[in-house]
ZALUMTI-914602 format. One record per residue (C-alpha): residue in three letters; x negated, y negated, z negated. Coordinates in steps of 0.02 Angstrom, whole numbers, plus 50000, padded with zeros to 5 digits. Layout:
<pts>
ALAXYZ
...
</pts>
This chain:
<pts>
UNK505734929652297
UNK505764930352108
UNK505494913152033
UNK505874915751849
UNK505724931951749
UNK506314936751576
UNK505384950251481
UNK506594960351375
UNK505234964651251
UNK503984957451129
UNK502174957251075
UNK500784964451181
UNK501804970251330
UNK502744953651343
UNK501074944351348
UNK500434956951475
UNK501874953551594
UNK501784934751567
UNK499954935051618
UNK500374942651787
UNK501834930751810
UNK500684915851789
UNK499554922951924
UNK501024925652041
UNK501774908552010
UNK503304915251920
UNK504074905851773
UNK504284915951613
UNK505644917951483
UNK505424926351314
UNK506704933151193
UNK506314934251009
UNK507024940050844
UNK506944929450688
UNK505454939850632
UNK504564935050793
UNK504984916450794
UNK503144911550786
UNK502444926150884
UNK501164922751022
UNK502304929251161
UNK503594916051114
UNK502344901751126
UNK501614907851290
UNK503264908651384
UNK503954893751480
UNK505614896051389
UNK506184906751244
UNK507904912351184
UNK508274917651005
UNK509114934250968
UNK509804931750791
UNK509224944550665
UNK507674954550623
UNK508074972750655
UNK507834979450833
UNK509634985850834
UNK510244967950814
UNK509024959950934
UNK507924968351065
UNK509114983151081
UNK510614971951116
UNK510674972751304
UNK512184961251313
UNK511234947551220
UNK509694949851328
UNK510694947951490
UNK511554932451420
UNK509844925451376
UNK509204928251553
UNK510704919551629
UNK510644905151506
UNK508784902151540
UNK508994902851728
UNK507974918651754
UNK508284928651910
UNK507404944751858
UNK507144955551702
UNK505614965951660
UNK505944978351518
UNK504144982051467
UNK504084998651373
UNK505095004751226
UNK506724996551173
UNK507884996151327
UNK506575000551458
UNK507325017751496
UNK509165013651469
UNK510085015651634
UNK511605006251568
UNK510514991151530
UNK509754991651704
UNK511524991851777
UNK512034977251667
UNK510554967451732
UNK510974970651915
UNK512844968251886
UNK512424950851821
UNK511584946851986
UNK509804948551918
UNK508354958451990
UNK507864973851888
UNK505984976751881
UNK506084995551870
UNK506765011351951
UNK508575013552006
UNK509755017651861
UNK510165034451940
UNK508325039551934
UNK508235033951752
UNK509765044351709
UNK509045059651795
UNK507545059251677
UNK508415052251522
UNK508795069551451
UNK507295080951441
UNK508405096151460
UNK509215089351619
UNK507505083751683
UNK506845101551666
UNK508285108051772
UNK507925095351908
UNK506065098951906
UNK506375117651917
UNK507395114252075
UNK505995103252143
UNK504705117152118
UNK503765108251979
UNK502965120551854
UNK503675119151680
UNK503875127651510
UNK505585135751498
UNK506645129351352
UNK507115141951217
UNK508795145751137
UNK508755142350948
UNK509935157050919
UNK508845169551013
UNK507045165450970
UNK506015178350878
UNK504355178350787
UNK503535183450950
UNK504035166551024
UNK503065156650893
UNK502375143650886
UNK503805132750949
UNK504035114250973
UNK505685106050928
UNK505975090851039
UNK507315077451050
UNK508175078151219
UNK508325059251227
UNK506735055751132
UNK505025048351156
UNK503545042151057
UNK503425058050956
UNK505075055350864
UNK506195070350838
UNK504735082250867
UNK504245096550751
UNK503005110850769
UNK503705127150699
UNK502525141450654
UNK503665150450532
UNK505345157050592
UNK506125154350420
UNK505715135750434
UNK506615133750601
UNK508365129350535
UNK507695115550422
UNK506575108550559
UNK508025108550684
UNK509115099150560
UNK507725086750522
UNK507355083850706
UNK509205081450746
UNK509395068650607
UNK507865058850662
UNK508375059450845
UNK510125053350805
UNK509415039150702
UNK508115034050830
UNK509035036950995
UNK510875038550953
UNK510825056451019
UNK510485071250906
UNK510235084251044
UNK508625094151025
UNK507885109051115
UNK506455121351096
UNK504975125251206
UNK503385135351180
UNK502025125851087
UNK500375128551176
UNK498955128551050
UNK497395120351119
UNK498295112251267
UNK497885095151337
UNK499085081051376
UNK498745075051553
UNK499825063051653
UNK499915055751827
UNK500335037651866
UNK501555036152011
UNK502065020752107
UNK503425021152239
UNK504145007752353
UNK505885006352427
UNK505265012852595
UNK504835030552544
UNK502985028552503
UNK502395036852341
UNK500675034052267
UNK499905046052140
UNK498565036052053
UNK497425049151978
UNK497575056851806
UNK497505050951626
UNK497055061651476
UNK498065057151321
UNK497655072151212
UNK497085062551057
UNK498735060650967
UNK499405058450792
UNK501175064250758
UNK501345067450945
UNK500965049050979
UNK499465044151084
UNK497935036151005
UNK496545036851137
UNK496825038051325
UNK495635038751471
UNK495605039451660
UNK495215050051751
UNK495575065351643
UNK493875073951621
UNK493485091851666
UNK494905095651788
UNK494465105951941
UNK495025100352113
UNK496395113552127
UNK497175108151963
UNK497095089852009
UNK497975093952173
UNK499365103052080
UNK499585088351961
UNK499655075452101
UNK500825085652211
UNK501975089852065
UNK502065071552013
UNK502455065952190
UNK503795079352208
UNK504555074052042
UNK504665055952100
UNK505365060052271
UNK506655072252203
UNK507545058452107
UNK507295044152231
UNK506085035152117
UNK505535017152145
UNK504255006752050
UNK502985012251920
UNK503225028251820
UNK502245042251739
UNK502425061051751
UNK501745070051599
UNK501055087751592
UNK500325100051468
UNK498735107851537
UNK498205124751469
UNK496695132251553
UNK496955129951739
UNK498845128651730
UNK499945113251716
UNK501715112351647
UNK502935097951666
UNK503365089051504
UNK504375073751552
UNK504425058451662
UNK504355041051588
UNK505365029451700
UNK504415013751652
UNK502675006551634
UNK501655016551508
UNK500735009151360
UNK499125016651430
UNK499305009351605
UNK497734998351585
UNK496535012951608
UNK497305016651778
UNK497224998251824
UNK495404997651776
UNK494805012351882
UNK495865007352033
UNK495664988552020
UNK497554986252024
UNK498824975451936
UNK500274987351910
UNK501424973751845
UNK501134963452003
UNK501514978952105
UNK503114981952006
UNK503664964252050
UNK503224966152234
UNK504114982852249
UNK505654974752170
UNK505524961152302
UNK505554974452438
UNK503734974452492
UNK502954989952566
UNK501484999452492
UNK500025002852606
UNK498675016052584
UNK498275020552404
UNK496595013852341
UNK495125024452286
UNK494655026452104
UNK492985020552037
UNK492135023551869
UNK492925028051704
UNK494055018551582
UNK494495022451401
UNK495825014351292
UNK495985014951103
UNK497575009851014
UNK497164999650861
UNK498525002250730
UNK498884994350561
UNK498965011050474
UNK498005022150352
UNK497575038750436
UNK496935045950272
UNK498635043850189
UNK499815051950311
UNK499635038050440
UNK500575026050328
UNK500905009650419
UNK500184994150336
UNK500874976650319
UNK500134959850275
UNK499274945050354
UNK497964947650489
UNK496824933650434
UNK495504936450568
UNK495644946450728
UNK494154944450843
UNK493014954550956
UNK491214950550995
UNK491624950951181
UNK492914937151160
UNK494514931951076
UNK496044942551120
UNK497144927551156
UNK497824932751324
UNK499034946551365
UNK497954956851483
UNK496704956651622
UNK496134969051753
UNK494654970851867
UNK495764969552019
UNK496794956152097
UNK497504940952018
UNK497064941951833
UNK495604929951829
UNK495874920551670
UNK497324909451723
UNK498164899551587
UNK497424892751427
UNK496104901651327
UNK494654912751376
UNK494764927051499
UNK495364942851417
UNK493694950951451
UNK493004938651326
UNK492334920851337
UNK492664919851523
UNK491504934251568
UNK491714948451692
UNK490884964751729
UNK489244965151820
UNK489824980851909
UNK490934977452058
UNK491884991352143
UNK491494990052330
UNK492835002652378
UNK494404993952318
UNK495744995452452
UNK497164983052485
UNK498704986152378
UNK499984980752508
UNK499944985352692
UNK499214973452820
UNK500954970152890
UNK501394960552732
UNK500614943752699
UNK499594945452539
UNK498874929952458
UNK497974940052325
UNK496714951952407
UNK496124966052297
UNK494444958352256
UNK493754957852079
UNK492904941452119
UNK491114936252086
UNK490344942551927
UNK490074929551793
UNK488914940551693
UNK487044938651701
UNK486234953151795
UNK486014968451687
UNK487424963951567
UNK488524978251506
UNK490244982251576
UNK491684971351519
UNK492934972551381
UNK494824970651394
UNK495974967251247
UNK497854968651266
UNK498574961951103
UNK500154954551033
UNK499374945750883
UNK498184931550842
UNK497334925450684
UNK498554922250543
UNK499974933050609
UNK500964943250485
UNK501144961850515
UNK502924966350465
UNK503964982050449
UNK505174980050593
UNK504084985450740
UNK502744997450795
UNK501104995250697
UNK500024993950853
UNK498934978350844
UNK498024979751010
UNK497414990851149
UNK495534989851169
UNK494954995251342
UNK493234997451419
UNK492755001651598
UNK491045008551646
UNK490295018151792
UNK490255034351689
UNK491285042051549
UNK489805042551430
UNK489465024051450
UNK491295019651426
UNK491445029851265
UNK489845022351195
UNK490345004551235
UNK492115006251167
UNK491505013351002
UNK490234999250989
UNK491514985651024
UNK492734992550896
UNK491354994050768
UNK490844975850791
UNK492614968750788
UNK493124957250646
UNK494744964050573
UNK495204955150413
UNK496924960150354
UNK497904976250331
UNK497034992950339
UNK496804999250517
UNK496325015450604
UNK494725007450672
UNK493535019450584
UNK494495034650645
UNK494405028050824
UNK492535025050815
UNK492175042150742
UNK493325050750867
UNK492455042351014
UNK490785048750948
UNK491355066150897
UNK490455079650998
UNK492065088751038
UNK492745072951117
UNK491155067051202
UNK490975084251281
UNK492765083551346
UNK493355098551243
UNK494785089551153
UNK496605094951145
UNK498195088751063
UNK497685096250895
UNK496015087150885
UNK496505074050756
UNK497425086450646
UNK495925098050639
UNK494595084750612
UNK495565071950509
UNK494565074050348
UNK492895071350434
UNK493595056550531
UNK494255047550377
UNK492955051150241
UNK492195034950178
UNK490325031550173
UNK490195029149984
UNK488405022549975
UNK488715009550111
UNK490325004450024
UNK489425002449858
UNK488064991649938
UNK489404980950022
UNK490244978849852
UNK488584972449783
UNK488524960049928
UNK490284954149884
UNK489754951049704
UNK488174941649755
UNK489134930849878
UNK490434926949745
UNK489084922049621
UNK488244910849748
UNK489824900449759
UNK489614893749583
UNK488954875949559
UNK487164872949507
UNK485474878549565
UNK485154893649675
UNK484614903549522
UNK486144897649428
UNK487294902249571
UNK486594919849568
UNK487034922849386
UNK485684912649297
UNK483824916649279
UNK483244918949101
UNK481514921249026
UNK482204934948914
UNK483114949848986
UNK484994947648974
UNK486524958348996
UNK486904961749180
UNK488264952749273
UNK489744964549302
UNK491104964049435
UNK492274977749493
UNK492954979949668
UNK494214992549731
UNK493834998849906
UNK495284998950028
UNK496085010250078
UNK495345024749978
UNK495525016049809
UNK493755019949748
UNK493215007549615
UNK491445000749626
UNK490744992949467
UNK489344981249518
UNK488004977649386
UNK486574965849428
UNK485364953149354
UNK484274939549426
UNK482534939949350
UNK480884931449389
UNK480594945949509
UNK482234942749600
UNK483854952449609
UNK483954968349505
UNK485434979449546
UNK485694994849439
UNK486195006349582
UNK484994999149712
UNK483324996249626
UNK482364994049789
UNK483474980349862
UNK482694963149885
UNK483804947849902
UNK483204936850046
UNK484594924050052
UNK486374921749991
UNK487814909750013
UNK489694912249996
UNK489864918450176
UNK488234927550213
UNK487014938250116
UNK485354944750180
UNK484574959950095
UNK482984969550127
UNK482564987550084
UNK481044997650138
UNK480544983650256
UNK482244983650344
UNK483224967450335
UNK485114967250358
UNK486354953050366
UNK488074954550286
UNK489514942750328
UNK490764939750188
UNK492534932850200
UNK493704930150053
UNK495594928450059
UNK496254926949882
UNK495734942849792
UNK495374951649958
UNK493554952450013
UNK492924958650181
UNK491094962950208
UNK490484965950386
UNK488754972050433
UNK487884984750546
UNK488254997450409
UNK490104995450441
UNK491594984950388
UNK492264986550212
UNK493774978850128
UNK493904976649940
UNK495104970049811
UNK494214960449673
UNK494894967449509
UNK495164956449356
UNK493964958449213
UNK495384961849092
UNK496784971749178
UNK498594968349132
UNK499054982149008
UNK500884981149062
UNK500474985449242
UNK500825003749220
UNK502125015849287
UNK502985030649209
UNK502135047349246
UNK502955055949394
UNK503565039549470
UNK503735039449659
UNK503355022049726
UNK503715016149903
UNK502055017349998
UNK502635003950120
UNK504134992550142
UNK505495000950244
UNK507255007750253
UNK507895023450169
UNK508615033250315
UNK509015049450224
UNK509125056250047
UNK508985074750012
UNK510425084049932
UNK509745082549756
UNK510435074649599
UNK509715068549436
UNK509425083649326
UNK509015095449470
UNK507415105449467
UNK506275101949616
UNK504725110449682
UNK503055102249720
UNK503095095449898
UNK504995096449911
UNK505675082050017
UNK506725069849915
UNK507015055850039
UNK506425048650204
UNK505815030850234
UNK505775022850406
UNK504505009050439
UNK503695002850599
UNK504615015650708
UNK503945030150605
UNK504835041350481
UNK503925045650318
UNK504405059950204
UNK504335056350016
UNK504065072449920
UNK504035078049739
UNK502255076249671
UNK502425091749562
UNK503675104849508
UNK504865097949378
UNK506525089449350
UNK507185074249443
UNK507525062049303
UNK507925046549407
UNK508425042249586
UNK508515023749627
UNK508905023749814
UNK510305026949936
UNK510365028650125
UNK510205011950211
UNK509345003050067
UNK507864991750106
UNK506384993849988
UNK504784984149964
UNK503064991849944
UNK502844998049766
UNK504714999249733
UNK505205013449615
UNK506105026749716
UNK506255041549598
UNK505475049649446
UNK505025068049431
UNK504565074149257
UNK503285087949281
UNK503605104349191
UNK502085102549077
UNK502705085349023
UNK504415091948970
UNK503785106248862
</pts>
């Protein structure tokens, strides 16, 4: 029996595993980098061990240090989470060689799937349908489009879509460089790129006695840069024959390599055909949607399989679950990751202070803080068909029962937040920019999509720019709601999903100005700019909307007839204080909540959430940059510099260097055709946001 478990990970997944451990009566051990010294997962563990340094290569990727930490803290098992060392067979062996229990598949099974090229060979032998890899030296224009993939990769890194044969050499070189940097292995391969295909996967769970469960399907087609953004279970619109092929292929894949524990087999689905992509030999980021429809705790099952328990009959699925990944990033600017302080992070359904919670066994709000579903509430819909997770021959103190509903009859389905942050946390550059996974379960897909969009829309997110608006619009887009999405959805619809509502933003800027004025001492009239018997000049304040940079000049006066705003002549001010403003227009009254953090202002209302930077009345004239200057869009590390030198002529859009931040690589290109007049970086250099990287003098500026 496992009594103490170390999680070789951080953030959301560490909290997720800790939550299950508390329910199972298992003590917990965290590891942490210096950047994570005050992170929630560190405080929630029973013990924590420091891994000196900030960079993942010096901390969470040091398997030797992690094993030493487990032994020093008295742990007798290690759970890898996902990412970092979760799919490293050598780390799994180091864990077991140290006399610790490995919560994961056998190292041999991990090795079999570690290389995508080797995995394809094994799956071909097992009769699993797949896309045949291509030879870079033999492809022709007839083979296009092609996908370049890193053999040892994951998370979309080392992947390139090639539609022009002349671009293939450069894309191969770029993918090899990124793969070598990210995985220590520069091997890449080619396979056909299926336009309009869907990404569908099957959750598998296998015990040490030969039983393999295939727990339905998940659709993960909404992706940016080949990384998942929205996932759901079950995958909509699949016919019974295709589902059977997916389940049987996944089971064959697991059995062919002697798999044990939780894993995922991923497929591309084109029409009525499925093709094997890869197998992830770990728990997936999107595992909550499977937990929700089956009423399972997959982490608890991972632990029990590792302890040698036997799986019984697989449970039946019920309802529909959808998960949205909330990222600190700007989709409208090339998905740039964002840093800063998350001042406020709250959902109407409850505070995301726990690691996870599922409808099924065990996760019933143990430990401090509210239940993850929010304020100690649970769904009013109880699945009557949930089957036992472990066979009757094994004593099971946690029957698969969601427990009595704590919601008043008629309440909506519940909300689940899996998050690694709390109010006041800093979002840095060292790790993935995901802030949380927001999950909703409902009896039908339509209800789940509607509820998830609504919960995201009402969330209070005061801090760095996020992809919240893109998520909400995607969940409401007719192509998605009708189940007609594919892996190119976000690329095709990005402009429509990121365009700001200018009028609503301008009104929210007016609210920010009125709230600011109401904070001045004196009477109500005085706080709102001063009432005068004779018309006066309007009060003027300027706000820059984030992230699009639009400047809103707010001009208003307070007269005997009330508030007069130049752009909104029909607005009536009902009430104002520094934190709340109530306006009325055409008989409709709306309440706006205002929060100020230095020069940052957040305005939340039913019209949406808007973030502004209050601009000074007299800007600093020295705050200017030379024309053609390339500034770092985010803090990060220069991982590559193109073969260019000062004095070289460059073309518009030509790559000059590559920045890596938050596990993503960002290409910095020449803004216009011209001459490179300055280059201030070298490979390996750390840069801060706004740092001058290079200067390109445009041709028209040099003539």
